[in-house]
Each structure stands twice: as structure tokens, then as C-alpha cells.
N, C-alpha and C positions, 0 to 999 in steps of 0.2 A: 537404527542397522540399515533401514529404508535409504537416508540422505546417504551413507557410504558407499549405498552401490549403486545410489541415483535413482532410485523409485519413487519416480514422482507422479500424479497424474500428466497424460497430453492435456496442456493448456493451462497446466495450475501451477506450473514452476516458480515464478516470479509471483504468484499470492501466496505459497507456499514458502517461499524466501523471503517476503516483507513481512510476513507472519510472525516466521521464527527472530526474525533479526530483531522486531518488536518486541520481543519475550524477555531479549537482555537487557531490555530496557528498565530503571528503575523510576523512571517519568510516568508507562505505562502502566506498572503495576501498582503506585502510586492512584493514578487516575480510574483504571479499575478497582480498587478500593473503594474513592467517594462513589463508583458508579452502584458497587455492591450496597453501600451502606442506603443509598437514594431508593434504589431497589427494596430494600426493607424497608423504607415507609410507604409501601404501594407504587412507588412513580414504574411505569412500563419500563422494559430493560432499553427498547431502543430510544426513548425519551432520555431517558439519565447517561447511555452511553455518550449520545449527541452532548448532555449536558456534560456531562465531564467532560470528554473533549473540547469544548468551548470554555471551559474554564482552563485546561492545562495549557491551550492556544495563549491565553494570556500572560498566564505566569512564566510561559517557555515560550522562547522565539522562534527557531525554524525547528518546523516538526513535519513529519509527511503526513502528505493529506490523508492517505489509507489506513491513519491511526484513528480517526472519527469514524470509521464505518468497522473495523473489525475490534473495535469498543462494543457497538451494538451487540455483538454474537458476547454473549452470556459467559459464553467459555474461555474465551479469550483473558486472561493467557494462562490460565492454569492447565488447560489442555493442549498437545502440540496441532498440528497442523491435522496430521493425520488418525486423530485422534476424535476430530468432530465428525458427527455424523454426517453423512450426505446431505441432509436439508440444510445444514448449518452452513457447510460450504454452498451451497447452492442460493441460500441466502445472502450470503457475503459477495458472490458473485452478481448479483443482481447490479449491486453498485460499480464491484471493482473485478471489469470481465480476465482480467487477466492478459491470457498470450490466445485465447480465443475471441474468434470474432461473433460476437452475439448479436439479437436486434437492439437498435436503441432503448436504452432502459423507460418504459412507460410506468412509475412509482402509481401506488393505489392510495386513491386519496386519504385514507387512516395514516399512512405514512407523510404523507405531504404536512397532516394536520400536527400529527406528533411533532412531529421534527420545525413546526410553526411555520413551513414554508408558507402556507395558505394566507396565515395569520401578517407573513411579511408584505407579500404581495398586495392582499389588503389597504398595509401601509403607504406604500409606493402607490397605490390607486390613489388614496386621499390626498398623499405629498402632493403626485402631479394633476390634482383636477385643473381643468381650464378655468382664469381667471378672465373673460374678456374685457380687455379695457376701454372706456369709451373714449370717441374719437368726436372731432367735429367734422360737422355736414361737407363732402369731399375728401375729407384726408382718409388712406388705406390702413384699415387697423394691421397690426402684426401678427404673422400667421402663429398660431397656437406651439409651444414647446410640448411633443408628444415624445414620454418615455418609452421605451420599447420593454413589453412583456419578458426581460429578462434577468436572472436572480442570482447572483453567486453564492454559491450556500456557504463558504464561510471565507476569509478574507485572503486567509493562507491554503484554501482549497483549489484547485482549479476545476471543480465542476459547477457546473450551470444549470439553473431550474430555467426554460424556455418552454414557453407556449404559441404554440403554429397555428394554425387556420388551412387542414390541409382538405383536397378537393379531391376525393376519391376515384372522381370517373375521371383524373387525368391515369395517364399508363405510369409502372413503376419505372420507368427510364425516365417523364418525365416529370417526378416528383425528385426523384436522385438530383436531377441536373437542378432544380430550384434549390433542392436543400444544398448543392454545390457552391451556386449563385450565393447562398444566403452565407457561406462561410469564406467567399472572396471579398465580401464587405470588407470597407478597410478598421472596422473598430473589431472585428472576427479577425482578419487576418493578425492584429496588433495584440489580439488574444492567444493565438495559436504560439507567435513566438514568444509571446512572456511565460507561457507556461509550458512550453517545453519541454519534455523530460529529460534530464542533464546523462551526459554521457559518463558510462562506469567501468568503463576501461577496456580493451581490446578482452579481457582474462576475466569479463563480469558474467558469464551467464550463471544462472540461475543455479542450474544442479552442482556447477562448481561452486558455488559459494555455500551450496547448503552444507555441501562432504564439506566445505574447511568449517565452517561451524558446529558439525557434527562432531569433527577431529579434535577440534579447540575443547568440546563440551567434555567428551571424555575424558580426553587429556586433565581437564579442569579436575573431574568427579573424582580422578587417580590422584590427588593432589600433587599434582607436573611431575607421578612417572610413569615416563613415556611407554618402560616395557609392562607394565602394568593394564595401560591403557591399548597395546598393540596387542597385549594376551589376553584382552576382554573381545577385541574387535574379533581376533582369529578365532574365537572359541565359538563364538555367535555368529559367525558369517551365513550366509543365504549359501546352503549347498550349493557345490559346483558353478559359483559363483565369482565373479573377480570381481574389486573393488571398482567403482566408478572411475574412472580417468587413471588407475594402476601407475603411479607415478616411473621416472626411470632414472634407472642406477641400481633396480633390484637383480639378482642373478639372473640370467637368460635362462639358467638350467633350471628354473623353477617358473612351473605355470600360472599364468596370469589369475588363475581360480585359486590357486594356493597362496600366492605372495603375500607379503606382510602388510598391512595400510600403511605402516611407515616403517624403516630398517632399520630407524635411528632419529635423536629426538627433534634433530631438525628437521623433520617432517612435520611433527607436532608445532614447533616452533614455527615456525612459516604459514599454517594453517592458520593459526593464532592472529597471524601482522596482517594476513589476508583477511580475514574474518572483522579484525578491529578497522583496515582501512576501509570498508564498504561501511560499516556500521558509523565511522569518522564523516562518512558520506553523506549517508541514510538522516542519520542523527547527529549533525555537527558540534552541538552544542554540548552535548552530552561526551561525547567520545572522540572528538579531535586531537584532545591533550594525551591522552590514552595512547592512540594511534600512534603520535608524534614520541611516546615516550618509548615506548615499543622499536618502533624505527633506527629512533636514536643507538639504544642497546647493541641491535643487533646490527649496526651500523659499525 
């Protein structure tokens, strides 16, 4: 009902949206089962979640990068976003800041150790150890190849761990300019282009997508009987509240706070189609065919 009314905390809309859509994925339910089995053997939840993410990423191709961080939350996917505790949501938002502008995440060393990030940095250091070549007198030695301390979290994830040396005697403005200059380096400009988030269309608002998913779930839970789904929504609506983005075509004589969620089955079918289209973009390997099939039926 929260999603039908458009009630999502400021700055959490896209996180809630992606969290809820991942709960539709059988791939991630299986990954969560794998994670829970590892937790049962004494593995910490975070390292078990990362391990399960790495495994499904090998077995399945194009998966959304946020899935790994959601799997580190023991309540995913059993609980919906609003059922998570504040501490659980804040933990997720350390890695996935959503719509809010937050400080750059400076992870604790235990997290880096449990995610094997420190281990991988050490291996990078061993592999990059300079090996000076002997040259004849008078010949100039080749410059050493230095490897920057930046490490991608996972091949399919646009998250990187980088080590910087910061001089806090400089002003905040100066430090900001230095970071901007670092982003302008050719290798980082290429990363920004390569990992740019794809557009999800003009009607791709997170709150809209959450409402579509909620309406589709309601329709599905009532055996695709739109009248039953509509009656349930009306019976449990929030007092004196209109549903989010009340659709046009309903009687102008009815106040928006009393208007039906959908006054015909086509409303629920369109919500299902929009939700499936988003799933097809979000997890294409699992949902692209389903979205195409629904689209052909409706046309």
C-alpha cells in the first residue's frame, strides 16, 4: 500500500525500486539460499553475500551491480524495503547511496578484509614489483611500470576501490579540484563513459515503477482477478489519500482520494507490462523474453 500511494523516503526511491525488483528474480532468491547455507556453516553474512554474488555472476551474465550489496543484507529478499530496519537500510546505503548526495564511502578495514579487497591489493603489489633490468654502462634504463592503487570490486560492477594520499593542510576547494582533475585523466574519463547508467525512458521514475510493481503483485496475488485486486486496494487505502499518480480516465465526479486504483483490467495489465519492461532492462537475461511475450500479446 505504501508503494501504491507513492510513499518512499526521500533519497531512497531508486534503492527501494531496485531492491523490490530484484525480489522478483529467481536468480537472486537462489543466490540468497546459497548465502544462507554458507552463513549456516559459520561464514559472516557480508562475506557470504559477496561469495554468493560472485558465484551467480559467473553462472549468469548481465546482472545489476547493486545485487551484490543487497545480498550482504541478511533480510534480502525475504523482507521488503520498508520492513528493513533503519540500521539495515543505512548499511545498504553505505555502498549504494541512492538519490542522496553523501560523503564518499570510506570502508572500515574489516569490510575490506572480509571482501578480500586487501588480499587483492597485496597480490597486485606482488605482481607489480619492479624488476630492474641490467643495462650496459652508458645505456639508459627503461622507466619502471608503476601500477596505480585502484581495484575494481568485480568485473561486472562499476565500483572501484582507490587509495589516495590526501594533504589536509590544503583547503576543501583545492582538494575538490584535485579530485576533479583525477577524474579528468583519460583512463578515468573512459571509465565514466563505460559505466554510465543506461537511460530507462521518460516515464522511468522510481516511484512510478514501484507503483507498477505493487499493482502487478496485487493482481497476481488475487489470481489475475482485477476486481478483487481493486477491492483490496480500496479497502486498505490510506485515509483521505489518493493513490500515487491517479490515472486519467476515471470519473471527474469522484474525488481523487476516493478514486479506484484501476477501474478496469487494462490498468493492471499495463502496470504488469511496464514492470516487466523495467525488469527486462534491469535483468535482461532473465526477463527479456517474458517482457517481449507480454508486449506481443498486448499488441
